[in-house]
C-alpha positions, 0 to 999 in steps of 0.5 A: 500499499506504500506506493499507492496514490489512492484507493477505492474501498468497495462495500457491499450495500447489503453486508456493509462494512465487514471484517475485511473492510475493517482490515483493509481500512486500517492498512489504508490509514497505517500507510496514509492512502487517500480513499473513495468508498463505493457502495456496491450491489445496489440492485440486490435485494435488501440494498441499504446504502444509508445503513452503510454510510453509517457503518463507515462513520461509526465503525471505520470512524471516517468523515464520510458523505454520500456524493450521490443518491440512487435512483432506485434500489433493488430491481428498480435501481436505474442510476444516480443523482450526483450531489455536487452538480445536482444532475441525474445519470441513468445507465441504460442500454446492454450493461449500462453503457448508455449514460443518459444525463439530465438536469432533471432530478426525480421529484419523488427524490428531490427532498432526499437529495436536498437532505443529502447534499446539506449533509455533504456540505455540513460534513465538508464544512467541518474540515474545509475553511472555504466551505465552512465560510460559505455554509456559516453565510447560509449561502449555497456552494457552487459545484466547483467549490464542493468539487475542489473541497472534496478533492482537497480534503480527500487527499488530506485524509480528512474526508471520504466521498461515498459513490454508489452503484452496481459493478455487475450491471456497470451502473454508477461505475462510470461516475466513479471513475 
């Protein structure tokens, strides 16, 4: 792990943080490896990404926040809403290769998206002065400010952005990369 510039901590949306996840995270901390988290298998029965985000915070003791909200879970998983850009991405076609990007967020997800975006801003404000300043002035941070703060604090090991999707069906992986 000493030679890595960064890593992706892949977590199961059904199983959550497991013993091997804790071991890998301990190694990442020991060698100072910045990480992103990817909650996988959102298409499986029993998927609960919010439980996993809570486990990342509690069990791994990481300042983590989702940067995406899934559009549907289990057999209805279609894509994600990006909380930084406030755009939706649906993965269509064979193996999800056709990414349909839209400015429209599904109406049934609007309140949930706003809630999780506010949580993202609060988590970043705890560790980033620029976001904290905007947050304390009750202003809405720009996408560029959030993107830069996420990058800066991830590299400094003070924040872990959480992405979501289904690797098997190629949904969400494109946005992670």
